[in-house]
MARTORDREN-749225 format. One record per residue (C-alpha): residue in one letter; x, y, z negated; residue number from 1. Coordinates in steps of 0.25 Angstrom, whole numbers, plus 5000, padded with zeros to 4 digits. Each point is the difference from the previous one (the first is absolute). Example, Ala and Ser with C-alpha at 12.3 -4.5 7.8 and 13.67 -1.06 7.14 Angstrom:
// MARTORDREN-749225
@lumza A	X 5049	Y 4982	Z 4969	miza 1
@lumza S	X 5006	Y 5014	Z 5002	miza 2
***
This chain:
// MARTORDREN-749225
@lumza M	X 4900	Y 4961	Z 5019	miza 1
@lumza E	X 5014	Y 5001	Z 4995	miza 2
@lumza K	X 5011	Y 4994	Z 5008	miza 3
@lumza K	X 5007	Y 4989	Z 4994	miza 4
@lumza S	X 5015	Y 5003	Z 4998	miza 5
@lumza L	X 5010	Y 4992	Z 5007	miza 6
@lumza E	X 5008	Y 4989	Z 4993	miza 7
@lumza R	X 5014	Y 5005	Z 4997	miza 8
@lumza E	X 5012	Y 4993	Z 4999	miza 9
@lumza K	X 5009	Y 5002	Z 4988	miza 10
@lumza F	X 5015	Y 4997	Z 4997	miza 11
@lumza S	X 5002	Y 4987	Z 4993	miza 12
@lumza T	X 5009	Y 5003	Z 4988	miza 13
@lumza G	X 5007	Y 5011	Z 4992	miza 14
@lumza L	X 5013	Y 4997	Z 5008	miza 15
@lumza A	X 4993	Y 5002	Z 5013	miza 16
@lumza V	X 4994	Y 5013	Z 4995	miza 17
@lumza F	X 5013	Y 5005	Z 4996	miza 18
@lumza F	X 5008	Y 4996	Z 5013	miza 19
@lumza A	X 4988	Y 5005	Z 5009	miza 20
@lumza T	X 4999	Y 5013	Z 4993	miza 21
@lumza L	X 5015	Y 5002	Z 5000	miza 22
@lumza S	X 5001	Y 4997	Z 5015	miza 23
@lumza S	X 4990	Y 5011	Z 5002	miza 24
@lumza T	X 5010	Y 5010	Z 4994	miza 25
@lumza V	X 5013	Y 4994	Z 5004	miza 26
@lumza G	X 5003	Y 5003	Z 5015	miza 27
@lumza L	X 5007	Y 5010	Z 5008	miza 28
@lumza G	X 4997	Y 5011	Z 4990	miza 29
@lumza N	X 5011	Y 4993	Z 4991	miza 30
@lumza I	X 5010	Y 4996	Z 5011	miza 31
@lumza W	X 4998	Y 5011	Z 5010	miza 32
@lumza K	X 4993	Y 5012	Z 4994	miza 33
@lumza F	X 5005	Y 5000	Z 4986	miza 34
@lumza P	X 5015	Y 5000	Z 5004	miza 35
@lumza Y	X 4999	Y 5010	Z 5010	miza 36
@lumza L	X 4992	Y 5010	Z 4992	miza 37
@lumza T	X 5009	Y 4998	Z 4988	miza 38
@lumza G	X 5012	Y 5003	Z 5009	miza 39
@lumza K	X 4993	Y 5012	Z 5006	miza 40
@lumza Y	X 4995	Y 5006	Z 4987	miza 41
@lumza G	X 5012	Y 4999	Z 4991	miza 42
@lumza G	X 5001	Y 4986	Z 4994	miza 43
@lumza G	X 4999	Y 4999	Z 4985	miza 44
@lumza A	X 4991	Y 5013	Z 4998	miza 45
@lumza F	X 4990	Y 4995	Z 5010	miza 46
@lumza L	X 5000	Y 4986	Z 4993	miza 47
@lumza L	X 4997	Y 5007	Z 4987	miza 48
@lumza V	X 4988	Y 5007	Z 5005	miza 49
@lumza Y	X 4995	Y 4988	Z 5007	miza 50
@lumza F	X 5001	Y 4991	Z 4987	miza 51
@lumza I	X 4992	Y 5011	Z 4993	miza 52
@lumza F	X 4989	Y 4999	Z 5010	miza 53
@lumza I	X 5000	Y 4985	Z 4999	miza 54
@lumza L	X 4997	Y 5001	Z 4985	miza 55
@lumza L	X 4990	Y 5011	Z 4999	miza 56
@lumza V	X 4993	Y 5000	Z 5014	miza 57
@lumza A	X 5002	Y 4987	Z 5008	miza 58
@lumza I	X 4997	Y 4990	Z 4989	miza 59
@lumza P	X 4988	Y 5006	Z 4995	miza 60
@lumza V	X 4994	Y 5001	Z 5014	miza 61
@lumza M	X 5004	Y 4986	Z 5003	miza 62
@lumza V	X 4993	Y 4995	Z 4987	miza 63
@lumza S	X 4988	Y 5008	Z 5005	miza 64
@lumza E	X 5000	Y 4994	Z 5014	miza 65
@lumza L	X 5001	Y 4986	Z 4994	miza 66
@lumza Y	X 4988	Y 5003	Z 4991	miza 67
@lumza I	X 4992	Y 5005	Z 5011	miza 68
@lumza G	X 5003	Y 4988	Z 5009	miza 69
@lumza R	X 4998	Y 4989	Z 4990	miza 70
@lumza K	X 4988	Y 5006	Z 4994	miza 71
@lumza T	X 4992	Y 5001	Z 5013	miza 72
@lumza R	X 5007	Y 4989	Z 5008	miza 73
@lumza K	X 4998	Y 5009	Z 5013	miza 74
@lumza N	X 5008	Y 5008	Z 5010	miza 75
@lumza P	X 5004	Y 5014	Z 4996	miza 76
@lumza I	X 4988	Y 5007	Z 5006	miza 77
@lumza G	X 4990	Y 4989	Z 4995	miza 78
@lumza A	X 5007	Y 5000	Z 4986	miza 79
@lumza I	X 4999	Y 5015	Z 4998	miza 80
@lumza Y	X 4986	Y 5000	Z 5005	miza 81
@lumza S	X 4995	Y 4989	Z 4990	miza 82
@lumza I	X 5006	Y 5007	Z 4988	miza 83
@lumza K	X 4995	Y 5014	Z 5004	miza 84
@lumza P	X 4990	Y 5000	Z 5012	miza 85
@lumza K	X 4997	Y 5015	Z 4999	miza 86
@lumza G	X 5009	Y 5011	Z 5003	miza 87
@lumza P	X 5013	Y 5002	Z 5008	miza 88
@lumza W	X 5008	Y 4989	Z 4993	miza 89
@lumza K	X 4999	Y 4990	Z 5012	miza 90
@lumza L	X 5009	Y 5010	Z 5007	miza 91
@lumza I	X 5011	Y 4993	Z 4992	miza 92
@lumza G	X 4998	Y 4987	Z 5007	miza 93
@lumza Y	X 5000	Y 5007	Z 5014	miza 94
@lumza M	X 5013	Y 5007	Z 4997	miza 95
@lumza G	X 5006	Y 4987	Z 4996	miza 96
@lumza I	X 4996	Y 4993	Z 5013	miza 97
@lumza L	X 5005	Y 5013	Z 5008	miza 98
@lumza S	X 5013	Y 4999	Z 4992	miza 99
@lumza A	X 5002	Y 4985	Z 5003	miza 100
@lumza F	X 4998	Y 5003	Z 5015	miza 101
@lumza F	X 5009	Y 5012	Z 5000	miza 102
@lumza I	X 5012	Y 4992	Z 4993	miza 103
@lumza L	X 4998	Y 4988	Z 5009	miza 104
@lumza F	X 5001	Y 5009	Z 5012	miza 105
@lumza F	X 5015	Y 5004	Z 4997	miza 106
@lumza Y	X 5003	Y 4988	Z 4991	miza 107
@lumza S	X 4998	Y 4990	Z 5011	miza 108
@lumza S	X 5009	Y 5008	Z 5008	miza 109
@lumza V	X 5011	Y 4999	Z 4990	miza 110
@lumza A	X 4997	Y 4985	Z 4998	miza 111
@lumza G	X 5002	Y 4998	Z 5015	miza 112
@lumza W	X 5014	Y 5006	Z 4998	miza 113
@lumza I	X 5003	Y 4990	Z 4989	miza 114
@lumza Y	X 4996	Y 4988	Z 5008	miza 115
@lumza S	X 5008	Y 5005	Z 5012	miza 116
@lumza Y	X 5013	Y 5001	Z 4991	miza 117
@lumza I	X 4998	Y 4985	Z 4996	miza 118
@lumza F	X 5002	Y 4996	Z 5014	miza 119
@lumza K	X 5011	Y 5011	Z 5002	miza 120
@lumza G	X 5007	Y 4993	Z 4989	miza 121
@lumza L	X 4999	Y 4986	Z 5005	miza 122
@lumza S	X 5005	Y 5005	Z 5014	miza 123
@lumza G	X 5013	Y 5006	Z 4993	miza 124
@lumza V	X 4998	Y 5014	Z 5005	miza 125
@lumza F	X 5005	Y 5005	Z 4987	miza 126
@lumza S	X 5013	Y 4993	Z 5000	miza 127
@lumza N	X 5012	Y 5010	Z 4998	miza 128
@lumza S	X 4990	Y 5012	Z 5002	miza 129
@lumza S	X 5004	Y 5014	Z 4996	miza 130
@lumza F	X 4991	Y 5010	Z 4993	miza 131
@lumza K	X 4998	Y 5007	Z 5014	miza 132
@lumza D	X 4997	Y 4987	Z 5006	miza 133
@lumza L	X 4989	Y 4997	Z 4990	miza 134
@lumza D	X 4995	Y 5014	Z 5001	miza 135
@lumza N	X 4998	Y 4998	Z 5015	miza 136
@lumza I	X 4993	Y 4986	Z 4998	miza 137
@lumza F	X 4990	Y 5006	Z 4990	miza 138
@lumza H	X 4997	Y 5011	Z 5009	miza 139
@lumza Q	X 4998	Y 4991	Z 5012	miza 140
@lumza T	X 4991	Y 4991	Z 4991	miza 141
@lumza V	X 4991	Y 5011	Z 4996	miza 142
@lumza S	X 4999	Y 5008	Z 5013	miza 143
@lumza A	X 5000	Y 4989	Z 5011	miza 144
@lumza P	X 4988	Y 5001	Z 5008	miza 145
@lumza I	X 4995	Y 4985	Z 4999	miza 146
@lumza Y	X 5007	Y 4992	Z 4989	miza 147
@lumza P	X 4996	Y 5007	Z 4988	miza 148
@lumza I	X 4985	Y 4998	Z 5005	miza 149
@lumza I	X 5003	Y 4985	Z 5002	miza 150
@lumza W	X 5006	Y 4998	Z 4986	miza 151
@lumza Q	X 4988	Y 5008	Z 4994	miza 152
@lumza F	X 4991	Y 4991	Z 5006	miza 153
@lumza V	X 5007	Y 4988	Z 4995	miza 154
@lumza S	X 5000	Y 5006	Z 4986	miza 155
@lumza I	X 4984	Y 5002	Z 5001	miza 156
@lumza L	X 4998	Y 4986	Z 5006	miza 157
@lumza V	X 5008	Y 4993	Z 4988	miza 158
@lumza V	X 4992	Y 5008	Z 4989	miza 159
@lumza S	X 4986	Y 4998	Z 5007	miza 160
@lumza S	X 5003	Y 4985	Z 5002	miza 161
@lumza I	X 5003	Y 4998	Z 4985	miza 162
@lumza L	X 4987	Y 5008	Z 4996	miza 163
@lumza L	X 4992	Y 4992	Z 5009	miza 164
@lumza L	X 5003	Y 4988	Z 4990	miza 165
@lumza G	X 4993	Y 5008	Z 4989	miza 166
@lumza V	X 5003	Y 5003	Z 4986	miza 167
@lumza K	X 5005	Y 4987	Z 4994	miza 168
@lumza N	X 5006	Y 4993	Z 5012	miza 169
@lumza G	X 5005	Y 5013	Z 5006	miza 170
@lumza I	X 5004	Y 5011	Z 4991	miza 171
@lumza E	X 5002	Y 4992	Z 4987	miza 172
@lumza R	X 5008	Y 4988	Z 5007	miza 173
@lumza M	X 5009	Y 5010	Z 5008	miza 174
@lumza T	X 5003	Y 5009	Z 4988	miza 175
@lumza K	X 5003	Y 4989	Z 4990	miza 176
@lumza L	X 5010	Y 4995	Z 5011	miza 177
@lumza L	X 5006	Y 5013	Z 5005	miza 178
@lumza M	X 5002	Y 5009	Z 4987	miza 179
@lumza P	X 5010	Y 4991	Z 4993	miza 180
@lumza L	X 5008	Y 4998	Z 5013	miza 181
@lumza L	X 5000	Y 5015	Z 5001	miza 182
@lumza L	X 5006	Y 5002	Z 4986	miza 183
@lumza I	X 5010	Y 4990	Z 5003	miza 184
@lumza L	X 5005	Y 5006	Z 5013	miza 185
@lumza I	X 5001	Y 5014	Z 4994	miza 186
@lumza V	X 5008	Y 4995	Z 4989	miza 187
@lumza I	X 5010	Y 4994	Z 5010	miza 188
@lumza C	X 5001	Y 5013	Z 5007	miza 189
@lumza D	X 5002	Y 5008	Z 4987	miza 190
@lumza I	X 5012	Y 4990	Z 4996	miza 191
@lumza R	X 5007	Y 5003	Z 5013	miza 192
@lumza S	X 4998	Y 5015	Z 5000	miza 193
@lumza L	X 5005	Y 5001	Z 4986	miza 194
@lumza T	X 5013	Y 4994	Z 5004	miza 195
@lumza L	X 5003	Y 5010	Z 5010	miza 196
@lumza P	X 5011	Y 5010	Z 4997	miza 197
@lumza G	X 4995	Y 5013	Z 4994	miza 198
@lumza A	X 4986	Y 4994	Z 4997	miza 199
@lumza M	X 5000	Y 5007	Z 4987	miza 200
@lumza K	X 4998	Y 5014	Z 5007	miza 201
@lumza G	X 4987	Y 4994	Z 5005	miza 202
@lumza L	X 4995	Y 4996	Z 4986	miza 203
@lumza T	X 5004	Y 5013	Z 4995	miza 204
@lumza F	X 4992	Y 5007	Z 5011	miza 205
@lumza I	X 4988	Y 4992	Z 4996	miza 206
@lumza F	X 5000	Y 5001	Z 4985	miza 207
@lumza K	X 5007	Y 5014	Z 4997	miza 208
@lumza I	X 4989	Y 5011	Z 4998	miza 209
@lumza D	X 5002	Y 5014	Z 5004	miza 210
@lumza F	X 4988	Y 5008	Z 4995	miza 211
@lumza S	X 5003	Y 5011	Z 5009	miza 212
@lumza S	X 4996	Y 4992	Z 5012	miza 213
@lumza I	X 4986	Y 4998	Z 4995	miza 214
@lumza T	X 4992	Y 5009	Z 5009	miza 215
@lumza K	X 4985	Y 5001	Z 5004	miza 216
@lumza E	X 5003	Y 4992	Z 5012	miza 217
@lumza V	X 5007	Y 4989	Z 4992	miza 218
@lumza I	X 4988	Y 4999	Z 4990	miza 219
@lumza L	X 4990	Y 4999	Z 5012	miza 220
@lumza M	X 5008	Y 4989	Z 5007	miza 221
@lumza A	X 5002	Y 4992	Z 4987	miza 222
@lumza L	X 4985	Y 5000	Z 4997	miza 223
@lumza G	X 4997	Y 4996	Z 5015	miza 224
@lumza L	X 5010	Y 4989	Z 4999	miza 225
@lumza S	X 4994	Y 4995	Z 4987	miza 226
@lumza F	X 4987	Y 4998	Z 5006	miza 227
@lumza F	X 5005	Y 4995	Z 5013	miza 228
@lumza K	X 5009	Y 4989	Z 4994	miza 229
@lumza L	X 4989	Y 4996	Z 4990	miza 230
@lumza S	X 4989	Y 5000	Z 5011	miza 231
@lumza L	X 4991	Y 5009	Z 4992	miza 232
@lumza G	X 4989	Y 5009	Z 5006	miza 233
@lumza M	X 4999	Y 4992	Z 5012	miza 234
@lumza G	X 4990	Y 4989	Z 4995	miza 235
@lumza T	X 5010	Y 4989	Z 5000	miza 236
@lumza I	X 5000	Y 4998	Z 4985	miza 237
@lumza I	X 4985	Y 5001	Z 4999	miza 238
@lumza T	X 4999	Y 4989	Z 5010	miza 239
@lumza Y	X 5010	Y 4991	Z 4994	miza 240
@lumza G	X 4994	Y 5003	Z 4986	miza 241
@lumza S	X 4987	Y 4994	Z 5006	miza 242
@lumza Y	X 5007	Y 4987	Z 5002	miza 243
@lumza F	X 5005	Y 5000	Z 4985	miza 244
@lumza T	X 4997	Y 4988	Z 4991	miza 245
@lumza S	X 4990	Y 5004	Z 4989	miza 246
@lumza D	X 5010	Y 4997	Z 4989	miza 247
@lumza N	X 5012	Y 5008	Z 5006	miza 248
@lumza N	X 5006	Y 5011	Z 4991	miza 249
@lumza M	X 4999	Y 5011	Z 5010	miza 250
@lumza M	X 5008	Y 5010	Z 4991	miza 251
@lumza A	X 5012	Y 4990	Z 4999	miza 252
@lumza T	X 4999	Y 4997	Z 5015	miza 253
@lumza A	X 5001	Y 5015	Z 5003	miza 254
@lumza G	X 5012	Y 5002	Z 4991	miza 255
@lumza R	X 5007	Y 4987	Z 5005	miza 256
@lumza V	X 4998	Y 5004	Z 5015	miza 257
@lumza A	X 5004	Y 5015	Z 4998	miza 258
@lumza L	X 5013	Y 4995	Z 4992	miza 259
@lumza S	X 5003	Y 4989	Z 5011	miza 260
@lumza D	X 4998	Y 5010	Z 5011	miza 261
@lumza T	X 5009	Y 5010	Z 4994	miza 262
@lumza I	X 5011	Y 4989	Z 4998	miza 263
@lumza V	X 4999	Y 4996	Z 5014	miza 264
@lumza S	X 5001	Y 5014	Z 5005	miza 265
@lumza L	X 5013	Y 5002	Z 4991	miza 266
@lumza L	X 5006	Y 4987	Z 5006	miza 267
@lumza A	X 4997	Y 5005	Z 5014	miza 268
@lumza G	X 5007	Y 5013	Z 4996	miza 269
@lumza I	X 5012	Y 4992	Z 4994	miza 270
@lumza A	X 5001	Y 4993	Z 5013	miza 271
@lumza I	X 5001	Y 5012	Z 5008	miza 272
@lumza F	X 5006	Y 5012	Z 4993	miza 273
@lumza P	X 5014	Y 4993	Z 4996	miza 274
@lumza A	X 5001	Y 4997	Z 5015	miza 275
@lumza V	X 4997	Y 5014	Z 5004	miza 276
@lumza F	X 5011	Y 5006	Z 4991	miza 277
@lumza S	X 5009	Y 4989	Z 5003	miza 278
@lumza F	X 5000	Y 5003	Z 5015	miza 279
@lumza G	X 5000	Y 5015	Z 4998	miza 280
@lumza M	X 4986	Y 5002	Z 5005	miza 281
@lumza A	X 4990	Y 5011	Z 4995	miza 282
@lumza P	X 4989	Y 4995	Z 4992	miza 283
@lumza Q	X 4990	Y 5010	Z 5007	miza 284
@lumza Q	X 4999	Y 4991	Z 5013	miza 285
@lumza G	X 4984	Y 5000	Z 4999	miza 286
@lumza P	X 4992	Y 4989	Z 5006	miza 287
@lumza G	X 5012	Y 4993	Z 5007	miza 288
@lumza L	X 5008	Y 4998	Z 4987	miza 289
@lumza L	X 4996	Y 4986	Z 4998	miza 290
@lumza F	X 5003	Y 4996	Z 5015	miza 291
@lumza K	X 5013	Y 5007	Z 5000	miza 292
@lumza T	X 5006	Y 4996	Z 4987	miza 293
@lumza I	X 4997	Y 4985	Z 4998	miza 294
@lumza P	X 5005	Y 4995	Z 5014	miza 295
@lumza L	X 5013	Y 5009	Z 4998	miza 296
@lumza V	X 5002	Y 4993	Z 4986	miza 297
@lumza F	X 4998	Y 4986	Z 5004	miza 298
@lumza S	X 5007	Y 5001	Z 5014	miza 299
@lumza K	X 5013	Y 5001	Z 4994	miza 300
@lumza V	X 5000	Y 4989	Z 4990	miza 301
@lumza P	X 5000	Y 4984	Z 5001	miza 302
@lumza F	X 4987	Y 4995	Z 5004	miza 303
@lumza G	X 4995	Y 5014	Z 5002	miza 304
@lumza G	X 4992	Y 4996	Z 5012	miza 305
@lumza V	X 4992	Y 4990	Z 4991	miza 306
@lumza L	X 4998	Y 5011	Z 4989	miza 307
@lumza I	X 4995	Y 5010	Z 5010	miza 308
@lumza V	X 4989	Y 4990	Z 5005	miza 309
@lumza L	X 4997	Y 4997	Z 4985	miza 310
@lumza F	X 4998	Y 5014	Z 4996	miza 311
@lumza F	X 4991	Y 5004	Z 5012	miza 312
@lumza L	X 4992	Y 4987	Z 4998	miza 313
@lumza L	X 4998	Y 5005	Z 4985	miza 314
@lumza S	X 4996	Y 5013	Z 5006	miza 315
@lumza A	X 4990	Y 4993	Z 5009	miza 316
@lumza I	X 4994	Y 4992	Z 4989	miza 317
@lumza A	X 4998	Y 5013	Z 4992	miza 318
@lumza A	X 4994	Y 5007	Z 5012	miza 319
@lumza T	X 4991	Y 4988	Z 5002	miza 320
@lumza T	X 4995	Y 4998	Z 4986	miza 321
@lumza A	X 4997	Y 5015	Z 4999	miza 322
@lumza M	X 4992	Y 5001	Z 5013	miza 323
@lumza L	X 4992	Y 4988	Z 4996	miza 324
@lumza S	X 4995	Y 5008	Z 4988	miza 325
@lumza M	X 4997	Y 5013	Z 5008	miza 326
@lumza L	X 4993	Y 4993	Z 5012	miza 327
@lumza E	X 4992	Y 4991	Z 4990	miza 328
@lumza V	X 4994	Y 5013	Z 4995	miza 329
@lumza V	X 4994	Y 5004	Z 5013	miza 330
@lumza V	X 4996	Y 4986	Z 5004	miza 331
@lumza T	X 4992	Y 4998	Z 4987	miza 332
@lumza Y	X 4993	Y 5013	Z 5002	miza 333
@lumza F	X 4995	Y 4995	Z 5014	miza 334
@lumza V	X 4997	Y 4986	Z 4995	miza 335
@lumza E	X 4991	Y 5005	Z 4988	miza 336
@lumza E	X 4995	Y 5014	Z 5004	miza 337
@lumza K	X 4998	Y 4997	Z 5015	miza 338
@lumza K	X 4997	Y 4985	Z 4999	miza 339
@lumza M	X 5010	Y 4996	Z 5010	miza 340
@lumza S	X 5007	Y 4986	Z 5000	miza 341
@lumza R	X 5014	Y 5001	Z 4995	miza 342
@lumza R	X 5006	Y 4996	Z 5014	miza 343
@lumza K	X 4992	Y 5011	Z 5007	miza 344
@lumza S	X 5004	Y 5010	Z 4989	miza 345
@lumza L	X 5015	Y 4996	Z 5001	miza 346
@lumza L	X 4999	Y 5002	Z 5015	miza 347
@lumza I	X 4994	Y 5014	Z 4999	miza 348
@lumza C	X 5009	Y 5005	Z 4989	miza 349
@lumza S	X 5013	Y 4994	Z 5006	miza 350
@lumza S	X 4996	Y 5007	Z 5014	miza 351
@lumza I	X 4998	Y 5013	Z 4993	miza 352
@lumza V	X 5014	Y 4999	Z 4993	miza 353
@lumza L	X 5007	Y 4996	Z 5013	miza 354
@lumza I	X 4993	Y 5010	Z 5009	miza 355
@lumza I	X 5003	Y 5012	Z 4991	miza 356
@lumza G	X 5013	Y 4994	Z 4995	miza 357
@lumza V	X 5005	Y 4999	Z 5015	miza 358
@lumza L	X 4999	Y 5015	Z 5001	miza 359
@lumza V	X 5007	Y 5002	Z 4987	miza 360
@lumza S	X 5012	Y 4991	Z 5005	miza 361
@lumza M	X 5000	Y 5009	Z 5013	miza 362
@lumza S	X 5001	Y 5013	Z 4992	miza 363
@lumza Q	X 5014	Y 4995	Z 4996	miza 364
@lumza N	X 5004	Y 5001	Z 5014	miza 365
@lumza G	X 5005	Y 5014	Z 5003	miza 366
@lumza S	X 4998	Y 4999	Z 5015	miza 367
@lumza N	X 4986	Y 4995	Z 4999	miza 368
@lumza P	X 4988	Y 5010	Z 5001	miza 369
@lumza I	X 4994	Y 4994	Z 4987	miza 370
@lumza S	X 5012	Y 5005	Z 4993	miza 371
@lumza K	X 4996	Y 5014	Z 5003	miza 372
@lumza I	X 4987	Y 4999	Z 4993	miza 373
@lumza K	X 5004	Y 5006	Z 4986	miza 374
@lumza P	X 4988	Y 5005	Z 4991	miza 375
@lumza F	X 5005	Y 5008	Z 4989	miza 376
@lumza G	X 5014	Y 4999	Z 5006	miza 377
@lumza L	X 5001	Y 4985	Z 4998	miza 378
@lumza N	X 5001	Y 4988	Z 5010	miza 379
@lumza L	X 4989	Y 4990	Z 4998	miza 380
@lumza F	X 5009	Y 4990	Z 4992	miza 381
@lumza D	X 5003	Y 5011	Z 4989	miza 382
@lumza L	X 4986	Y 5005	Z 5001	miza 383
@lumza F	X 4994	Y 4987	Z 4996	miza 384
@lumza D	X 5011	Y 4998	Z 4990	miza 385
@lumza Q	X 4999	Y 5013	Z 4992	miza 386
@lumza A	X 4984	Y 5001	Z 5002	miza 387
@lumza S	X 4999	Y 4987	Z 4993	miza 388
@lumza S	X 5011	Y 5000	Z 4990	miza 389
@lumza N	X 5000	Y 5014	Z 4995	miza 390
@lumza V	X 4985	Y 5004	Z 5002	miza 391
@lumza L	X 4990	Y 4988	Z 5001	miza 392
@lumza L	X 5006	Y 4991	Z 4990	miza 393
@lumza P	X 5003	Y 5010	Z 4989	miza 394
@lumza L	X 4986	Y 5006	Z 5002	miza 395
@lumza G	X 4994	Y 4987	Z 5000	miza 396
@lumza G	X 5007	Y 4997	Z 4987	miza 397
@lumza L	X 4995	Y 5013	Z 4994	miza 398
@lumza L	X 4985	Y 4996	Z 5004	miza 399
@lumza I	X 5002	Y 4986	Z 4994	miza 400
@lumza A	X 5006	Y 5005	Z 4987	miza 401
@lumza L	X 4988	Y 5010	Z 4999	miza 402
@lumza F	X 4990	Y 4989	Z 5003	miza 403
@lumza A	X 5006	Y 4990	Z 4990	miza 404
@lumza G	X 5002	Y 5011	Z 4989	miza 405
@lumza Y	X 4987	Y 5007	Z 5001	miza 406
@lumza I	X 4989	Y 4993	Z 5009	miza 407
@lumza V	X 5002	Y 4985	Z 4996	miza 408
@lumza N	X 4994	Y 4996	Z 4986	miza 409
@lumza K	X 5012	Y 5000	Z 4990	miza 410
@lumza K	X 4994	Y 4987	Z 4993	miza 411
@lumza D	X 4999	Y 4993	Z 5014	miza 412
@lumza I	X 5015	Y 5003	Z 5002	miza 413
@lumza E	X 5004	Y 4995	Z 4986	miza 414
@lumza T	X 4992	Y 4987	Z 5002	miza 415
@lumza E	X 5006	Y 4997	Z 5014	miza 416
@lumza L	X 5014	Y 5003	Z 4996	miza 417
@lumza S	X 4999	Y 4992	Z 4987	miza 418
@lumza N	X 4993	Y 4988	Z 5008	miza 419
@lumza N	X 4988	Y 5002	Z 4991	miza 420
@lumza G	X 5008	Y 5001	Z 4987	miza 421
@lumza K	X 5009	Y 4988	Z 5002	miza 422
@lumza L	X 5013	Y 5008	Z 5002	miza 423
@lumza K	X 5005	Y 5008	Z 4988	miza 424
@lumza N	X 5005	Y 5012	Z 5008	miza 425
@lumza H	X 4991	Y 5011	Z 4994	miza 426
@lumza A	X 5012	Y 5009	Z 4997	miza 427
@lumza L	X 5004	Y 4999	Z 5015	miza 428
@lumza I	X 4986	Y 5003	Z 5005	miza 429
@lumza K	X 4999	Y 5013	Z 4991	miza 430
@lumza I	X 5014	Y 5004	Z 5006	miza 431
@lumza Y	X 4995	Y 4997	Z 5014	miza 432
@lumza I	X 4987	Y 5008	Z 4998	miza 433
@lumza F	X 5007	Y 5012	Z 4995	miza 434
@lumza L	X 5010	Y 5000	Z 5011	miza 435
@lumza V	X 4989	Y 4998	Z 5011	miza 436
@lumza R	X 4991	Y 5011	Z 4994	miza 437
@lumza Y	X 5010	Y 5011	Z 4996	miza 438
@lumza I	X 5015	Y 4997	Z 5005	miza 439
@lumza T	X 4998	Y 4994	Z 5014	miza 440
@lumza P	X 4990	Y 5009	Z 5006	miza 441
@lumza I	X 5006	Y 5012	Z 4995	miza 442
@lumza L	X 5014	Y 4997	Z 5005	miza 443
@lumza L	X 4994	Y 4996	Z 5014	miza 444
@lumza L	X 4992	Y 5013	Z 5000	miza 445
@lumza I	X 5012	Y 5009	Z 4996	miza 446
@lumza I	X 5008	Y 4994	Z 5011	miza 447
@lumza F	X 4989	Y 5002	Z 5011	miza 448
@lumza L	X 4999	Y 5014	Z 4996	miza 449
@lumza S	X 5015	Y 5002	Z 5000	miza 450
@lumza M	X 5000	Y 4994	Z 5014	miza 451
@lumza L	X 4989	Y 5010	Z 5005	miza 452
@lumza G	X 5008	Y 5011	Z 4994	miza 453
@lumza V	X 4990	Y 5003	Z 4989	miza 454
@lumza W	X 5008	Y 4996	Z 4989	miza 455
@lumza G	X 5015	Y 5003	Z 4998	miza 456
***
């Protein structure tokens, strides 16, 4: 006898759909990772490659994931299986679960740093600090034996508490409140940064394109960032798509989310790079860029202490909403596939993230034995970061594109994306099908072959 499927919650309105999906993409990828990778890989040229990947690769994969989610109303593994029970395609779902875990292992660590900086700002530790002082503060934050783990636990506890409330009372309610607040705070930071002397040098760095700086590594990192920032290939968009209302225009939602996410990233860059150049710092600061520049900027202006707290509150909001979407992926899997209660599933998933996440945090401390563990020459933090962003997510995207382009019935996709013909978006659907069949998978395949040294 076939088991009855669990009754699933849905988002209540189109606005809730937009904010929840946007919250799954807007996170530390925008405020932390986007600026430091842009700084490391040459500014405008890196952005150009990134924008191309958003249009030709990321949006088609996002539409595919939304289709799979809403069509099946299931978690990533159950969704793929319900469309194609036979064959290896269910591997897409398992890769998504693995990717979500991998990212949470290091992401929760960075979220802990963010949370700690809110309280550092409240205590006034950044007052009149030099760049050297801030460098030392960041080093102590990352490499201290106990405090990073405590703050990591706090970040996981906050996210788990929200998820325990469910889809409408937890995810929907919090994202509708937090996303507008995030945008307001980041604009305040932009206004202050643009008034600094020499701010135009920072804007020039972001938007001036030097084609000679586009290398194989730049292309790979831009691709990985586009997937990381839009939460693609990790099952998040499939899971959130399963909560979409039946009348939602999924193609329009995907476009608006990608555009809004890109705007937030640019606003973060505008908040940081004018400050970097104004104070004579190098943009290639790496993961510590956010933590060293923002306190330096605001510690030297009126009401700077308040602005520092606001900015890291903004960052904490971004980290929390993104972690909500990633943890929801693995929680939903355990609830639907393993028939666990939501509370038990949350406890298990959060515990896994915390236990391995603690090891990842410890790998940042050079005097700790864990830091000596370096598979492929990478510490655990960098290993999980690069394995997810540059391997699992793009590979998952490639498989999703092939699945949507060649396995799913073309008529089914047209029916679902047009809401049974109610939407007059047939031209857009044809463009999407062309991209997902011919352009997106070919670009992803060429990049993988190039990465392996087979191509170029």
